[in-house]
C-alpha positions in Angstrom: 9.8 -2.9 33.2 8.8 -1.1 36.4 5.6 0.3 34.7 3.5 -0.6 31.7 3.0 3.1 30.8 6.1 3.6 28.6 5.3 0.4 26.6 1.6 1.3 26.2 2.5 4.9 25.1 4.9 3.6 22.5 2.3 1.2 21.1 -0.3 3.9 20.9 2.1 6.3 19.2 3.0 3.5 16.8 -0.6 3.1 15.8 -1.1 6.8 15.4 2.0 7.3 13.4 1.2 4.3 11.2 -2.3 5.3 10.2 -2.2 9.1 10.5 1.0 11.0 11.1 3.4 9.0 8.9 1.2 9.0 5.8 0.5 12.7 6.3 4.3 13.5 6.6 4.9 11.7 3.3 1.9 13.0 1.5 3.8 15.6 -0.5 7.1 13.9 -0.6 8.6 11.5 -3.1 8.9 7.8 -1.9 12.3 6.6 -0.8 13.8 3.5 -2.4 15.6 2.0 0.6 16.4 -1.2 -1.2 19.8 -1.6 0.3 18.5 -0.7 3.8 15.8 -3.3 3.4 18.3 -6.0 2.5 20.5 -5.2 5.5 17.5 -4.8 7.9 16.0 -8.1 7.0 19.4 -9.8 7.2 19.8 -8.4 10.8 16.3 -9.4 11.8 16.9 -13.0 10.5 20.1 -13.3 12.5 18.6 -11.7 15.6 15.6 -14.0 15.4 17.9 -17.0 15.0 19.8 -16.1 18.1 16.7 -15.6 20.2 15.3 -18.9 19.0 18.6 -20.6 20.0 18.5 -19.0 23.4 14.9 -20.2 24.0 16.0 -23.7 23.2 19.1 -23.5 25.4 17.1 -21.9 28.3 14.8 -24.9 28.6 12.9 -26.0 25.5 15.7 -28.2 24.3 15.1 -31.0 26.9 14.4 -29.4 30.3 11.0 -27.9 29.7 7.8 -30.0 29.5 5.4 -29.4 26.6 2.6 -30.6 28.8 3.1 -28.4 31.8 5.9 -26.0 32.6 5.7 -23.8 35.7 7.7 -20.6 35.9 11.1 -20.8 37.6 11.4 -17.6 39.7 14.7 -18.7 41.3 18.2 -17.3 40.5 19.3 -20.5 38.9 21.5 -19.8 35.8 18.9 -21.4 33.5 16.0 -19.5 35.0 18.0 -16.2 34.6 19.0 -17.1 31.0 15.3 -17.7 30.2 14.3 -14.3 31.7 17.0 -12.6 29.7 15.8 -14.3 26.5 12.3 -13.2 27.3 13.6 -9.6 27.6 15.3 -9.8 24.2 12.1 -11.2 22.7 10.3 -8.2 24.1 12.9 -5.9 22.7 12.5 -7.5 19.2 8.8 -6.4 19.2 10.0 -2.8 19.0 12.6 -3.4 16.2 9.8 -4.9 14.1 8.2 -1.4 14.1 10.7 -0.6 11.3 8.6 -2.9 9.1 5.9 -0.3 9.1 8.3 2.7 9.0 9.8 1.4 5.7 6.4 1.0 4.1 5.5 4.6 5.0 8.8 6.0 3.8 8.3 4.2 0.5 4.6 5.4 0.3 3.3 1.8 0.3 0.4 2.7 2.6 -1.8 -0.1 1.3 0.6 -2.5 3.0 0.0 -0.8 6.4 -3.3 -2.6 6.8 -5.4 -3.0 10.0 -4.1 -6.5 10.4 -0.5 -5.2 10.1 -1.0 -2.5 12.7 -2.9 -4.7 15.1 -0.3 -7.4 14.8 2.6 -5.2 15.5 0.9 -2.7 17.8 -0.4 -5.0 20.5 2.5 -7.4 20.7 5.0 -5.3 22.8 2.4 -4.6 25.5 1.3 -8.3 25.6 4.9 -9.5 25.9 5.6 -6.9 28.6 3.0 -8.4 30.8 4.4 -11.9 30.3 7.9 -10.7 30.9 6.9 -8.8 34.1 5.0 -11.5 35.8 5.9 -14.8 34.2 9.4 -14.6 32.6 9.6 -18.2 31.6 7.5 -21.4 31.8 4.6 -22.7 29.7 3.7 -19.6 27.6 7.3 -19.1 26.3 6.4 -21.8 23.8 4.5 -19.1 22.0 7.7 -17.0 21.7 9.7 -20.0 20.7 7.4 -20.7 17.7 7.0 -17.1 16.8 10.7 -16.5 16.7 11.2 -19.5 14.4 8.5 -18.2 12.0 10.3 -14.9 12.0 13.5 -16.5 10.9 11.8 -17.9 7.9 9.8 -14.7 7.3 12.6 -12.2 7.4 14.8 -14.5 5.3 12.0 -14.5 2.7 11.8 -10.7 2.8 15.5 -10.4 2.5 15.5 -12.5 -0.7 12.5 -10.5 -2.0 14.3 -7.2 -1.5 17.2 -8.3 -3.7 15.1 -7.7 -6.7 13.0 -9.3 -9.5 15.8 -11.7 -10.6 15.5 -13.5 -7.2 11.7 -13.9 -7.3 12.1 -17.5 -8.7 13.7 -18.5 -5.4 10.7 -17.4 -3.3 7.9 -19.2 -5.1 6.7 -20.4 -1.7 5.2 -17.0 -0.5 1.7 -18.6 -0.3 3.0 -21.3 2.1 4.6 -18.6 4.3 1.2 -17.3 5.3 0.0 -20.9 5.8 3.1 -21.4 8.0 2.1 -18.4 10.0 -1.4 -19.7 10.5 -0.1 -23.1 11.6 1.9 -21.5 14.4 -1.3 -19.9 15.8 -3.1 -23.3 15.8 -0.1 -24.8 17.7 0.0 -21.9 20.1 -3.7 -22.0 21.2 -3.7 -25.8 21.3 -0.6 -25.8 23.5 -2.1 -23.1 25.8 -5.6 -24.6 26.1 -4.4 -28.0 27.2 -3.9 -26.5 30.6 -7.7 -26.3 30.9 -7.6 -30.1 31.3 -4.3 -30.4 33.2 -3.3 -29.4 36.7 -0.3 -27.1 36.3 1.3 -24.5 38.6 1.1 -21.9 35.9 -1.0 -18.7 35.9 -4.2 -19.5 34.1 -4.6 -15.8 33.2 -1.5 -15.8 30.9 -2.6 -19.1 29.4 -5.9 -17.7 28.4 -4.4 -14.4 27.2 -1.9 -16.1 24.9 -4.5 -18.5 23.6 -6.9 -15.7 22.7 -4.0 -14.0 20.8 -3.4 -17.2 18.9 -7.1 -17.5 18.0 -7.4 -13.8 17.0 -4.4 -13.8 14.8 -5.5 -17.1 13.2 -8.8 -15.6 12.1 -7.1 -12.4 10.8 -4.4 -14.3 8.9 -6.9 -16.9 7.6 -9.1 -14.1 6.2 -6.0 -12.6 4.5 -5.2 -16.0 3.1 -8.6 -16.5 1.6 -8.7 -13.0 0.0 -5.2 -13.4 -1.5 -4.9 -17.1 -2.4 -8.3 -19.0 -2.2 -10.9 -16.8 -3.8 -11.1 -18.3 -7.3 -14.0 -16.0 -8.3 -11.7 -13.0 -8.0 -8.9 -14.6 -9.9 -7.2 -12.0 -12.1 -8.3 -9.1 -9.9 -5.8 -7.0 -8.0 -5.0 -8.7 -4.7 -3.9 -7.3 -1.4 -0.3 -7.1 -0.2 1.8 -10.2 -0.5 2.5 -11.2 3.1 0.5 -10.9 6.3 2.9 -9.5 8.9 5.3 -7.7 6.6 4.1 -7.8 3.0 6.7 -8.8 0.5 8.1 -6.0 -1.7 6.6 -6.0 -5.2 9.8 -5.2 -7.1 8.6 -7.6 -9.8 5.5 -5.5 -10.4 7.6 -2.8 -12.2 9.3 -5.3 -14.4 7.6 -5.2 -17.9 8.1 -7.9 -20.5 8.9 -6.9 -24.0 5.9 -6.6 -26.3 5.4 -8.9 -29.2 5.3 -8.1 -32.8 1.9 -6.5 -32.9 2.6 -4.2 -29.9 0.7 -6.1 -27.3 2.1 -7.4 -24.1 2.6 -11.1 -23.4 0.5 -13.0 -20.9 3.4 -12.9 -18.5 3.1 -9.2 -18.1 2.9 -8.2 -14.4 0.7 -5.2 -13.7 2.1 -2.2 -11.9 0.1 0.2 -9.8 -0.5 2.4 -12.8 -1.0 -0.4 -15.4 -4.7 0.0 -15.7 -4.3 3.7 -16.5 -1.7 2.9 -19.2 -3.6 -0.1 -20.6 -4.7 2.0 -23.7 -1.1 2.3 -24.7 -0.6 -1.4 -24.9 -3.7 -2.7 -26.7 -2.6 -2.2 -30.4 0.7 -0.4 -30.0 -1.0 3.0 -30.2 -1.8 5.6 -27.6 -5.5 5.9 -28.5 -5.5 9.5 -27.3 -3.8 8.7 -24.0 -1.8 12.0 -24.1 -4.9 13.8 -22.8 -5.8 11.1 -20.3 -5.9 11.9 -16.6 -4.1 9.6 -14.2 -5.4 9.5 -10.7 -2.7 8.6 -8.2 -3.2 6.8 -4.9 -3.0 10.0 -2.9 -6.0 11.3 -4.9 -4.0 14.1 -6.5 -4.4 14.4 -10.3 -1.8 15.1 -12.8 -2.3 15.8 -16.5 
């Protein structure tokens, strides 16, 4: 915490690894499965987020803190120190979330490592560092309280999704998870901007900084929502990753229903990443010369 340089360097390396180095290292390697690791990881993140959320409540937001105006307590009171420690653990959690991206890269799901994903994960540690360094408590920790609660729901969702296709029926609410994430950003900037109209002994710089974060992420996530859920004209076309912060794993996309009597697939067939290439095999139960067809993989390498 003595210098912003280590945090800034880690964030910059994260962005470079996510978009350049990681995909290059995996270019000629087979993707890892990591299913069991994902289940354990998401379970740990769910428990970790729950504990941080509880600590934020017990450090002030469950009764002592004011939603209207809450100055930072820089004293050595037990509650003030507990809030400062909770802020540090929240800062630490921003680095553990880098594993979200690492797992995508190891499984060669580079389409999930979108600009939104990298921006969201890459800028958070540095932003939280500044708040922890100069204002470890007070008004803006409401942002961390809400964000941690969203992460409880989010990582629980991803844990269920990682269990496999047979559990997909329990997570029908993925559309509403993104809406829930957007709602938190509305609440965040509304809570911060109220200080423009209220006299409060809280640094205005941090208020504006957090509010801008809320607005920026709201626009990014709302654009993602429109592309994935609201564009009726593109209905039936391939959509982007399922989930804004950490897209849900598409285990169900490889689960193919049995064909009917004439060799065609039922309407409940879920496309895989190569389904368009293999479509000729499914039309009338014949290959239609598919043996000589060329498939172009995502890494632009061709196989016969």
